N, CA, C, O and the ligand as a Tripos MOL2 file, in Angstrom:
@<TRIPOS>MOLECULE
protein
  269   267    68     0     0
PROTEIN
NO_CHARGES

@<TRIPOS>ATOM
      1 N         -30.2220    8.1370   41.3470 N.3       1 MET1
      2 CA        -29.7760    6.9450   41.0830 C.3       1 MET1
      3 C         -28.0470    7.1500   41.1550 C.2       1 MET1
      4 O         -27.6180    8.0250   40.4020 O.2       1 MET1
      5 N         -27.2830    6.5980   41.7880 N.am      2 SER2
      6 CA        -25.9960    6.7420   41.9450 C.3       2 SER2
      7 C         -25.3990    5.8560   40.7950 C.2       2 SER2
      8 O         -25.8490    4.7550   40.4770 O.2       2 SER2
      9 N         -24.2700    6.5150   40.1820 N.am      3 SER3
     10 CA        -23.5910    5.6590   39.1180 C.3       3 SER3
     11 C         -22.0850    5.4420   39.4740 C.2       3 SER3
     12 O         -21.4090    6.2530   40.1070 O.2       3 SER3
     13 N         -21.6530    4.2650   38.9950 N.am      4 THR4
     14 CA        -20.1670    3.9490   39.4050 C.3       4 THR4
     15 C         -19.4070    4.6250   38.4420 C.2       4 THR4
     16 O         -18.2430    4.7950   38.8050 O.2       4 THR4
     17 N         -19.7070    5.1090   37.2240 N.am      5 THR5
     18 CA        -19.0260    5.6600   36.5840 C.3       5 THR5
     19 C         -19.0940    7.2420   36.3230 C.2       5 THR5
     20 O         -18.2380    7.8810   35.7110 O.2       5 THR5
     21 N         -20.2470    7.7520   36.8900 N.am      6 GLY6
     22 CA        -20.3530    9.0410   36.6360 C.3       6 GLY6
     23 C         -20.4670    9.4960   35.1840 C.2       6 GLY6
     24 O         -20.4350    8.7170   34.2320 O.2       6 GLY6
     25 N         -20.6080   10.8550   35.0870 N.am      7 VAL7
     26 CA        -21.0590   11.5070   33.8120 C.3       7 VAL7
     27 C         -19.8290   12.2050   33.3640 C.2       7 VAL7
     28 O         -19.7920   12.6050   32.2000 O.2       7 VAL7
     29 N         -18.8310   12.3960   34.1420 N.am      8 ALA8
     30 CA        -17.7240   13.0960   33.6040 C.3       8 ALA8
     31 C         -16.5030   12.6880   34.4590 C.2       8 ALA8
     32 O         -16.6640   12.1660   35.5620 O.2       8 ALA8
     33 N         -15.2980   12.9290   33.9460 N.am      9 CYS9
     34 CA        -14.0400   12.7220   34.4610 C.3       9 CYS9
     35 C         -13.9570   13.4330   35.8530 C.2       9 CYS9
     36 O         -14.0870   14.6550   35.9300 O.2       9 CYS9
     37 N         -13.7450   12.6770   36.9130 N.am     10 PRO10
     38 CA        -13.5150   13.1260   38.1990 C.3      10 PRO10
     39 C         -12.3470   14.0590   38.4260 C.2      10 PRO10
     40 O         -12.2470   14.8350   39.3760 O.2      10 PRO10
     41 N         -11.4840   13.8980   37.4570 N.am     11 HIS11
     42 CA        -10.0690   14.6340   37.4950 C.3      11 HIS11
     43 C         -10.1590   15.9730   36.8230 C.2      11 HIS11
     44 O          -9.8330   17.0380   37.3470 O.2      11 HIS11
     45 N         -10.6140   15.8220   35.6610 N.am     12 CYS12
     46 CA        -10.5630   17.1960   34.7330 C.3      12 CYS12
     47 C         -12.1030   17.6620   34.4650 C.2      12 CYS12
     48 O         -12.2930   18.8220   34.1010 O.2      12 CYS12
     49 N         -13.0850   16.8720   34.6210 N.am     13 GLY13
     50 CA        -14.3420   17.2030   34.2200 C.3      13 GLY13
     51 C         -14.8270   16.9100   32.6970 C.2      13 GLY13
     52 O         -15.9560   17.1610   32.2780 O.2      13 GLY13
     53 N         -13.8150   16.3600   31.9780 N.am     14 TRP14
     54 CA        -14.3110   16.0870   30.6150 C.3      14 TRP14
     55 C         -15.3100   15.0790   30.6680 C.2      14 TRP14
     56 O         -15.1280   14.0140   31.2580 O.2      14 TRP14
     57 N         -16.5670   15.4320   29.9540 N.am     15 PRO15
     58 CA        -17.7630   14.7100   29.8700 C.3      15 PRO15
     59 C         -17.6690   13.4160   29.1480 C.2      15 PRO15
     60 O         -17.3280   13.2840   27.9730 O.2      15 PRO15
     61 N         -18.0100   12.4720   29.9770 N.am     16 ASP16
     62 CA        -17.9570   10.7970   29.1810 C.3      16 ASP16
     63 C         -18.8130   10.9270   27.7980 C.2      16 ASP16
     64 O         -18.5560   10.2350   26.8120 O.2      16 ASP16
     65 N         -19.7440   11.7860   27.8350 N.am     17 GLY17
     66 CA        -20.4880   11.6060   26.6910 C.3      17 GLY17
     67 C         -19.8410   12.3660   25.4630 C.2      17 GLY17
     68 O         -20.3070   12.2150   24.3330 O.2      17 GLY17
     69 N         -18.8120   13.1440   25.6990 N.am     18 ALA18
     70 CA        -18.1880   13.8610   24.6390 C.3      18 ALA18
     71 C         -17.2150   12.8850   23.7560 C.2      18 ALA18
     72 O         -16.9250   11.7140   24.0020 O.2      18 ALA18
     73 N         -16.9050   13.4840   22.9490 N.am     19 GLU19
     74 CA        -15.6320   12.7510   22.0820 C.3      19 GLU19
     75 C         -14.6300   12.5460   22.8750 C.2      19 GLU19
     76 O         -14.3580   13.4360   23.6820 O.2      19 GLU19
     77 N         -13.8550   11.3580   22.8460 N.am     20 PRO20
     78 CA        -12.7570   11.1110   23.8060 C.3      20 PRO20
     79 C         -11.4880   11.9010   23.4330 C.2      20 PRO20
     80 O         -11.1730   11.9950   22.2470 O.2      20 PRO20
     81 N         -10.8720   12.3770   24.2440 N.am     21 PHE21
     82 CA         -9.7660   13.2590   23.9590 C.3      21 PHE21
     83 C          -8.7270   12.5820   22.9540 C.2      21 PHE21
     84 O          -8.2290   13.0930   21.9500 O.2      21 PHE21
     85 N          -8.5630   11.5470   23.3770 N.am     22 GLN22
     86 CA         -7.4940   10.7890   22.4120 C.3      22 GLN22
     87 C          -7.8620    9.2180   22.5440 C.2      22 GLN22
     88 O          -8.0110    8.6450   23.6240 O.2      22 GLN22
     89 N          -7.9850    8.6020   21.2410 N.am     23 VAL23
     90 CA         -8.2580    7.2140   21.0200 C.3      23 VAL23
     91 C          -7.0930    6.5780   21.1240 C.2      23 VAL23
     92 O          -6.2700    6.8570   20.2520 O.2      23 VAL23
     93 N          -6.7180    5.6400   22.1080 N.am     24 LEU24
     94 CA         -5.5690    4.8580   21.8320 C.3      24 LEU24
     95 C          -5.5070    3.6970   21.0180 C.2      24 LEU24
     96 O          -4.5870    3.3920   20.2600 O.2      24 LEU24
     97 N          -6.8220    2.9180   21.2870 N.am     25 SER25
     98 CA         -6.9980    1.5910   20.5320 C.3      25 SER25
     99 C          -8.2970    1.3110   20.5460 C.2      25 SER25
    100 O          -8.9600    1.6150   21.5370 O.2      25 SER25
    101 N          -8.8630    0.7010   19.4800 N.am     26 ALA26
    102 CA        -10.2670    0.3460   19.4210 C.3      26 ALA26
    103 C         -10.3010   -1.3090   18.9870 C.2      26 ALA26
    104 O          -9.5550   -1.8020   18.1420 O.2      26 ALA26
    105 N         -11.2250   -1.9680   19.6760 N.am     27 HIS27
    106 CA        -11.4780   -3.2800   19.4980 C.3      27 HIS27
    107 C         -13.0300   -3.4820   19.1040 C.2      27 HIS27
    108 O         -13.9700   -3.0690   19.7840 O.2      27 HIS27
    109 N         -13.1350   -4.1810   17.9000 N.am     28 HIS28
    110 CA        -14.6130   -4.3600   17.7220 C.3      28 HIS28
    111 C         -15.0170   -5.7920   18.1110 C.2      28 HIS28
    112 O         -14.4120   -6.7670   17.6650 O.2      28 HIS28
    113 N         -16.0630   -5.8910   18.9590 N.am     29 THR29
    114 CA        -16.6120   -7.1340   19.1690 C.3      29 THR29
    115 C         -17.9720   -7.3040   18.6420 C.2      29 THR29
    116 O         -18.5000   -6.3260   18.1130 O.2      29 THR29
    117 N         -18.6190   -8.4330   18.7160 N.am     30 ALA30
    118 CA        -19.7860   -8.8040   18.1970 C.3      30 ALA30
    119 C         -21.0260   -7.8060   18.7870 C.2      30 ALA30
    120 O         -22.0150   -7.4010   18.1760 O.2      30 ALA30
    121 N         -20.6560   -7.5740   20.0780 N.am     31 ALA31
    122 CA        -21.8450   -6.6440   20.7720 C.3      31 ALA31
    123 C         -21.5560   -5.0180   20.2610 C.2      31 ALA31
    124 O         -22.4960   -4.2270   20.3430 O.2      31 ALA31
    125 N         -20.4970   -4.6440   19.8410 N.am     32 GLY32
    126 CA        -20.1430   -3.1990   19.7110 C.3      32 GLY32
    127 C         -18.7030   -3.2490   19.6110 C.2      32 GLY32
    128 O         -18.1430   -3.6250   18.5810 O.2      32 GLY32
    129 N         -18.0320   -2.8490   20.7390 N.am     33 GLY33
    130 CA        -16.7010   -2.5520   20.7650 C.3      33 GLY33
    131 C         -16.0300   -1.9620   21.9470 C.2      33 GLY33
    132 O         -16.6770   -1.4350   22.8520 O.2      33 GLY33
    133 N         -14.8150   -2.0410   21.9480 N.am     34 THR34
    134 CA        -14.2100   -1.5450   23.1790 C.3      34 THR34
    135 C         -13.2650   -0.4540   22.6950 C.2      34 THR34
    136 O         -12.5680   -0.6490   21.6990 O.2      34 THR34
    137 N         -13.2200    0.7350   23.4010 N.am     35 LEU35
    138 CA        -12.3130    1.6620   23.2610 C.3      35 LEU35
    139 C         -11.3910    2.1860   24.3460 C.2      35 LEU35
    140 O         -11.8490    2.7340   25.3480 O.2      35 LEU35
    141 N         -10.1360    2.0230   24.1550 N.am     36 TRP36
    142 CA         -9.1520    2.5920   24.8930 C.3      36 TRP36
    143 C          -8.8390    4.0340   24.7470 C.2      36 TRP36
    144 O          -8.2490    4.4450   23.7480 O.2      36 TRP36
    145 N          -9.2290    4.8390   25.7410 N.am     37 THR37
    146 CA         -8.8850    6.3170   25.4440 C.3      37 THR37
    147 C          -8.1000    6.9960   26.6540 C.2      37 THR37
    148 O          -8.1850    6.5830   27.8100 O.2      37 THR37
    149 N          -7.4380    7.9300   26.3130 N.am     38 ARG38
    150 CA         -6.9410    8.8710   27.2520 C.3      38 ARG38
    151 C          -7.6110   10.1880   27.4800 C.2      38 ARG38
    152 O          -8.0320   10.8040   26.5010 O.2      38 ARG38
    153 N          -7.7320   10.6170   28.5430 N.am     39 CYS39
    154 CA         -8.5600   11.7230   28.9660 C.3      39 CYS39
    155 C          -7.5410   12.8730   28.6950 C.2      39 CYS39
    156 O          -6.3600   12.6640   28.4150 O.2      39 CYS39
    157 N          -8.1740   14.2460   28.8180 N.am     40 ALA40
    158 CA         -7.5220   15.2490   28.6770 C.3      40 ALA40
    159 C          -6.4050   15.5710   29.8940 C.2      40 ALA40
    160 O          -5.4000   16.2750   29.7910 O.2      40 ALA40
    161 N          -6.8400   14.9090   30.9670 N.am     41 CYS41
    162 CA         -5.8720   14.9090   32.0350 C.3      41 CYS41
    163 C          -4.9150   13.8310   32.1900 C.2      41 CYS41
    164 O          -4.0580   13.8110   33.0730 O.2      41 CYS41
    165 N          -5.0910   12.9010   31.2740 N.am     42 GLY42
    166 CA         -4.0730   11.7570   31.0500 C.3      42 GLY42
    167 C          -4.4560   10.5020   31.7170 C.2      42 GLY42
    168 O          -3.7160    9.5190   31.6770 O.2      42 GLY42
    169 N          -5.4760   10.5030   32.2690 N.am     43 SER43
    170 CA         -6.0990    9.2080   32.9210 C.3      43 SER43
    171 C          -6.4870    8.3090   31.7330 C.2      43 SER43
    172 O          -6.9610    8.8370   30.7260 O.2      43 SER43
    173 N          -6.3220    7.0650   31.7960 N.am     44 LEU44
    174 CA         -6.6040    5.9360   30.6260 C.3      44 LEU44
    175 C          -7.9860    5.5060   31.1250 C.2      44 LEU44
    176 O          -8.2610    5.2910   32.3060 O.2      44 LEU44
    177 N          -8.7870    5.4100   30.1310 N.am     45 GLN45
    178 CA        -10.2730    4.7950   30.3340 C.3      45 GLN45
    179 C         -10.4260    3.6570   29.3120 C.2      45 GLN45
    180 O          -9.7950    3.5070   28.2650 O.2      45 GLN45
    181 N         -11.3310    2.9390   29.8000 N.am     46 ALA46
    182 CA        -11.9190    1.7720   28.9670 C.3      46 ALA46
    183 C         -13.4170    2.0930   28.7430 C.2      46 ALA46
    184 O         -14.2160    2.2690   29.6620 O.2      46 ALA46
    185 N         -13.6980    2.1480   27.4870 N.am     47 ARG47
    186 CA        -15.2110    2.3390   27.0520 C.3      47 ARG47
    187 C         -15.6450    1.2900   26.4020 C.2      47 ARG47
    188 O         -14.9320    0.7150   25.5800 O.2      47 ARG47
    189 N         -16.8610    0.9100   26.6850 N.am     48 VAL48
    190 CA        -17.5730   -0.0460   26.0680 C.3      48 VAL48
    191 C         -18.7640    0.6390   25.1770 C.2      48 VAL48
    192 O         -19.5680    1.4720   25.5950 O.2      48 VAL48
    193 N         -18.6850    0.0320   23.6910 N.am     49 VAL49
    194 CA        -19.5830    0.7520   22.7890 C.3      49 VAL49
    195 C         -20.6260   -0.4960   22.6780 C.2      49 VAL49
    196 O         -20.2700   -1.6620   22.5020 O.2      49 VAL49
    197 N         -21.7730   -0.1200   22.7910 N.am     50 ASP50
    198 CA        -22.9810   -1.1840   22.4530 C.3      50 ASP50
    199 C         -23.9480   -0.4010   21.8330 C.2      50 ASP50
    200 O         -23.7070    0.7750   21.5610 O.2      50 ASP50
    201 N         -25.1830   -1.0050   21.5400 N.am     51 GLY51
    202 CA        -26.4440   -0.4350   21.0470 C.3      51 GLY51
    203 C         -26.9500    0.7770   21.7890 C.2      51 GLY51
    204 O         -27.6760    1.6070   21.2420 O.2      51 GLY51
    205 N         -26.5220    0.8710   23.1480 N.am     52 HIS52
    206 CA        -27.0040    1.9400   23.7570 C.3      52 HIS52
    207 C         -26.1390    3.3330   23.8650 C.2      52 HIS52
    208 O         -26.5540    4.3640   24.3950 O.2      52 HIS52
    209 N         -24.9440    3.1670   23.2980 N.am     53 GLY53
    210 CA        -24.0010    4.2360   23.3040 C.3      53 GLY53
    211 C         -22.7060    3.8150   23.8950 C.2      53 GLY53
    212 O         -22.4020    2.6250   23.9760 O.2      53 GLY53
    213 N         -21.9670    4.7400   24.2930 N.am     54 THR54
    214 CA        -20.6020    4.4350   24.8890 C.3      54 THR54
    215 C         -20.7170    4.7030   26.2820 C.2      54 THR54
    216 O         -21.3490    5.6910   26.6560 O.2      54 THR54
    217 N         -20.1200    3.8510   27.1700 N.am     55 ARG55
    218 CA        -20.0750    4.0650   28.5410 C.3      55 ARG55
    219 C         -18.5940    3.8090   29.0290 C.2      55 ARG55
    220 O         -17.8910    2.9040   28.5820 O.2      55 ARG55
    221 N         -18.2030    4.7080   29.9970 N.am     56 VAL56
    222 CA        -16.8610    4.4010   30.6400 C.3      56 VAL56
    223 C         -16.9090    3.3300   31.7900 C.2      56 VAL56
    224 O         -17.6070    3.5500   32.7810 O.2      56 VAL56
    225 N         -16.1900    2.1930   31.6730 N.am     57 VAL57
    226 CA        -16.3000    1.1120   32.3960 C.3      57 VAL57
    227 C         -14.9030    1.0370   33.3080 C.2      57 VAL57
    228 O         -14.8870    0.2310   34.2380 O.2      57 VAL57
    229 N         -14.0200    1.6620   33.1160 N.am     58 SER58
    230 CA        -12.7970    1.8730   33.9140 C.3      58 SER58
    231 C         -11.9900    3.0850   33.5640 C.2      58 SER58
    232 O         -11.7580    3.4820   32.4220 O.2      58 SER58
    233 N         -11.6000    3.6100   34.6640 N.am     59 ARG59
    234 CA        -10.9240    4.8450   34.4970 C.3      59 ARG59
    235 C          -9.8220    4.8680   35.4110 C.2      59 ARG59
    236 O          -9.9430    4.6900   36.6230 O.2      59 ARG59
    237 N          -8.4960    5.1420   34.6730 N.am     60 GLY60
    238 CA         -7.2370    5.3210   35.6070 C.3      60 GLY60
    239 C          -6.9940    6.5170   36.2210 C.2      60 GLY60
    240 O          -7.9080    7.3420   36.2500 O.2      60 GLY60
    241 N          -5.9270    6.7730   36.7240 N.am     61 ARG61
    242 CA         -5.5080    8.0390   37.3790 C.3      61 ARG61
    243 C          -4.8820    9.0130   36.3270 C.2      61 ARG61
    244 O          -4.4730    8.5350   35.2690 O.2      61 ARG61
    245 N          -4.8090   10.0480   36.5110 N.am     62 PRO62
    246 CA         -4.1500   10.9900   35.5060 C.3      62 PRO62
    247 C          -2.6700   10.8770   35.7000 C.2      62 PRO62
    248 O          -2.0680   10.7860   36.7700 O.2      62 PRO62
    249 N          -2.2440   10.8950   34.6370 N.am     63 THR63
    250 CA         -0.6460   10.8590   34.7410 C.3      63 THR63
    251 C          -0.2510   12.2380   34.1910 C.2      63 THR63
    252 O          -0.6970   12.7450   33.1620 O.2      63 THR63
    253 N           0.7280   12.8130   35.1010 N.am     64 PRO64
    254 CA          1.0010   14.2060   34.8750 C.3      64 PRO64
    255 C           1.9900   14.2770   33.6270 C.2      64 PRO64
    256 O           2.8560   13.4100   33.5050 O.2      64 PRO64
    257 N           1.8710   15.2370   32.7640 N.am     65 ALA65
    258 CA          2.8540   15.3090   31.5380 C.3      65 ALA65
    259 C           4.2250   15.7000   32.0330 C.2      65 ALA65
    260 O           4.3680   16.7110   32.7200 O.2      65 ALA65
    261 N           5.2080   14.9450   31.7090 N.am     66 GLY66
    262 CA          6.4500   15.1460   32.0020 C.3      66 GLY66
    263 C           6.7270   14.9860   33.6920 C.2      66 GLY66
    264 O           5.9660   14.3730   34.4410 O.2      66 GLY66
    265 N           7.7850   15.5660   34.0500 N.am     67 CYS67
    266 CA          7.9920   15.2830   35.4050 C.3      67 CYS67
    267 C           7.5930   16.3440   36.4370 C.2      67 CYS67
    268 O           7.7600   16.1300   37.6380 O.2      67 CYS67
    269 ZN         -9.7980   13.7040   32.7580 Zn       68 ZN68
@<TRIPOS>BOND
     1     1     2 1
     2     2     3 1
     3     3     4 2
     4     3     5 am
     5     5     6 1
     6     6     7 1
     7     7     8 2
     8     7     9 am
     9     9    10 1
    10    10    11 1
    11    11    12 2
    12    11    13 am
    13    13    14 1
    14    14    15 1
    15    15    16 2
    16    15    17 am
    17    17    18 1
    18    18    19 1
    19    19    20 2
    20    19    21 am
    21    21    22 1
    22    22    23 1
    23    23    24 2
    24    23    25 am
    25    25    26 1
    26    26    27 1
    27    27    28 2
    28    27    29 am
    29    29    30 1
    30    30    31 1
    31    31    32 2
    32    31    33 am
    33    33    34 1
    34    34    35 1
    35    35    36 2
    36    35    37 am
    37    37    38 1
    38    38    39 1
    39    39    40 2
    40    39    41 am
    41    41    42 1
    42    42    43 1
    43    43    44 2
    44    43    45 am
    45    45    46 1
    46    46    47 1
    47    47    48 2
    48    47    49 am
    49    49    50 1
    50    50    51 1
    51    51    52 2
    52    51    53 am
    53    53    54 1
    54    54    55 1
    55    55    56 2
    56    55    57 am
    57    57    58 1
    58    58    59 1
    59    59    60 2
    60    59    61 am
    61    61    62 1
    62    62    63 1
    63    63    64 2
    64    63    65 am
    65    65    66 1
    66    66    67 1
    67    67    68 2
    68    67    69 am
    69    69    70 1
    70    70    71 1
    71    71    72 2
    72    71    73 am
    73    73    74 1
    74    74    75 1
    75    75    76 2
    76    75    77 am
    77    77    78 1
    78    78    79 1
    79    79    80 2
    80    79    81 am
    81    81    82 1
    82    82    83 1
    83    83    84 2
    84    83    85 am
    85    85    86 1
    86    86    87 1
    87    87    88 2
    88    87    89 am
    89    89    90 1
    90    90    91 1
    91    91    92 2
    92    91    93 am
    93    93    94 1
    94    94    95 1
    95    95    96 2
    96    95    97 am
    97    97    98 1
    98    98    99 1
    99    99   100 2
   100    99   101 am
   101   101   102 1
   102   102   103 1
   103   103   104 2
   104   103   105 am
   105   105   106 1
   106   106   107 1
   107   107   108 2
   108   107   109 am
   109   109   110 1
   110   110   111 1
   111   111   112 2
   112   111   113 am
   113   113   114 1
   114   114   115 1
   115   115   116 2
   116   115   117 am
   117   117   118 1
   118   118   119 1
   119   119   120 2
   120   119   121 am
   121   121   122 1
   122   122   123 1
   123   123   124 2
   124   123   125 am
   125   125   126 1
   126   126   127 1
   127   127   128 2
   128   127   129 am
   129   129   130 1
   130   130   131 1
   131   131   132 2
   132   131   133 am
   133   133   134 1
   134   134   135 1
   135   135   136 2
   136   135   137 am
   137   137   138 1
   138   138   139 1
   139   139   140 2
   140   139   141 am
   141   141   142 1
   142   142   143 1
   143   143   144 2
   144   143   145 am
   145   145   146 1
   146   146   147 1
   147   147   148 2
   148   147   149 am
   149   149   150 1
   150   150   151 1
   151   151   152 2
   152   151   153 am
   153   153   154 1
   154   154   155 1
   155   155   156 2
   156   155   157 am
   157   157   158 1
   158   158   159 1
   159   159   160 2
   160   159   161 am
   161   161   162 1
   162   162   163 1
   163   163   164 2
   164   163   165 am
   165   165   166 1
   166   166   167 1
   167   167   168 2
   168   167   169 am
   169   169   170 1
   170   170   171 1
   171   171   172 2
   172   171   173 am
   173   173   174 1
   174   174   175 1
   175   175   176 2
   176   175   177 am
   177   177   178 1
   178   178   179 1
   179   179   180 2
   180   179   181 am
   181   181   182 1
   182   182   183 1
   183   183   184 2
   184   183   185 am
   185   185   186 1
   186   186   187 1
   187   187   188 2
   188   187   189 am
   189   189   190 1
   190   190   191 1
   191   191   192 2
   192   191   193 am
   193   193   194 1
   194   194   195 1
   195   195   196 2
   196   195   197 am
   197   197   198 1
   198   198   199 1
   199   199   200 2
   200   199   201 am
   201   201   202 1
   202   202   203 1
   203   203   204 2
   204   203   205 am
   205   205   206 1
   206   206   207 1
   207   207   208 2
   208   207   209 am
   209   209   210 1
   210   210   211 1
   211   211   212 2
   212   211   213 am
   213   213   214 1
   214   214   215 1
   215   215   216 2
   216   215   217 am
   217   217   218 1
   218   218   219 1
   219   219   220 2
   220   219   221 am
   221   221   222 1
   222   222   223 1
   223   223   224 2
   224   223   225 am
   225   225   226 1
   226   226   227 1
   227   227   228 2
   228   227   229 am
   229   229   230 1
   230   230   231 1
   231   231   232 2
   232   231   233 am
   233   233   234 1
   234   234   235 1
   235   235   236 2
   236   235   237 am
   237   237   238 1
   238   238   239 1
   239   239   240 2
   240   239   241 am
   241   241   242 1
   242   242   243 1
   243   243   244 2
   244   243   245 am
   245   245   246 1
   246   246   247 1
   247   247   248 2
   248   247   249 am
   249   249   250 1
   250   250   251 1
   251   251   252 2
   252   251   253 am
   253   253   254 1
   254   254   255 1
   255   255   256 2
   256   255   257 am
   257   257   258 1
   258   258   259 1
   259   259   260 2
   260   259   261 am
   261   261   262 1
   262   262   263 1
   263   263   264 2
   264   263   265 am
   265   265   266 1
   266   266   267 1
   267   267   268 2
@<TRIPOS>SUBSTRUCTURE
     1 MET1         2 RESIDUE 1 A MET
     2 SER2         6 RESIDUE 1 A SER
     3 SER3        10 RESIDUE 1 A SER
     4 THR4        14 RESIDUE 1 A THR
     5 THR5        18 RESIDUE 1 A THR
     6 GLY6        22 RESIDUE 1 A GLY
     7 VAL7        26 RESIDUE 1 A VAL
     8 ALA8        30 RESIDUE 1 A ALA
     9 CYS9        34 RESIDUE 1 A CYS
    10 PRO10       38 RESIDUE 1 A PRO
    11 HIS11       42 RESIDUE 1 A HIS
    12 CYS12       46 RESIDUE 1 A CYS
    13 GLY13       50 RESIDUE 1 A GLY
    14 TRP14       54 RESIDUE 1 A TRP
    15 PRO15       58 RESIDUE 1 A PRO
    16 ASP16       62 RESIDUE 1 A ASP
    17 GLY17       66 RESIDUE 1 A GLY
    18 ALA18       70 RESIDUE 1 A ALA
    19 GLU19       74 RESIDUE 1 A GLU
    20 PRO20       78 RESIDUE 1 A PRO
    21 PHE21       82 RESIDUE 1 A PHE
    22 GLN22       86 RESIDUE 1 A GLN
    23 VAL23       90 RESIDUE 1 A VAL
    24 LEU24       94 RESIDUE 1 A LEU
    25 SER25       98 RESIDUE 1 A SER
    26 ALA26      102 RESIDUE 1 A ALA
    27 HIS27      106 RESIDUE 1 A HIS
    28 HIS28      110 RESIDUE 1 A HIS
    29 THR29      114 RESIDUE 1 A THR
    30 ALA30      118 RESIDUE 1 A ALA
    31 ALA31      122 RESIDUE 1 A ALA
    32 GLY32      126 RESIDUE 1 A GLY
    33 GLY33      130 RESIDUE 1 A GLY
    34 THR34      134 RESIDUE 1 A THR
    35 LEU35      138 RESIDUE 1 A LEU
    36 TRP36      142 RESIDUE 1 A TRP
    37 THR37      146 RESIDUE 1 A THR
    38 ARG38      150 RESIDUE 1 A ARG
    39 CYS39      154 RESIDUE 1 A CYS
    40 ALA40      158 RESIDUE 1 A ALA
    41 CYS41      162 RESIDUE 1 A CYS
    42 GLY42      166 RESIDUE 1 A GLY
    43 SER43      170 RESIDUE 1 A SER
    44 LEU44      174 RESIDUE 1 A LEU
    45 GLN45      178 RESIDUE 1 A GLN
    46 ALA46      182 RESIDUE 1 A ALA
    47 ARG47      186 RESIDUE 1 A ARG
    48 VAL48      190 RESIDUE 1 A VAL
    49 VAL49      194 RESIDUE 1 A VAL
    50 ASP50      198 RESIDUE 1 A ASP
    51 GLY51      202 RESIDUE 1 A GLY
    52 HIS52      206 RESIDUE 1 A HIS
    53 GLY53      210 RESIDUE 1 A GLY
    54 THR54      214 RESIDUE 1 A THR
    55 ARG55      218 RESIDUE 1 A ARG
    56 VAL56      222 RESIDUE 1 A VAL
    57 VAL57      226 RESIDUE 1 A VAL
    58 SER58      230 RESIDUE 1 A SER
    59 ARG59      234 RESIDUE 1 A ARG
    60 GLY60      238 RESIDUE 1 A GLY
    61 ARG61      242 RESIDUE 1 A ARG
    62 PRO62      246 RESIDUE 1 A PRO
    63 THR63      250 RESIDUE 1 A THR
    64 PRO64      254 RESIDUE 1 A PRO
    65 ALA65      258 RESIDUE 1 A ALA
    66 GLY66      262 RESIDUE 1 A GLY
    67 CYS67      266 RESIDUE 1 A CYS
    68 ZN68       269 GROUP 0 **** ****
């Protein structure tokens, strides 16, 4: 079964199931919540938290640190 989100960051390999590298903001909803996190490689991620756990629904591109 192919997945649109994968199980790890395609940029740095950080496992989606692991603790987020950095949590930018968290929004609680009736169904659970939404987490905006930044990966170790700098890519922005949107995670949805529900009764089944956490899944990455959107993933941005890595942003290089500095220039
Ligand atoms: Zn990453």
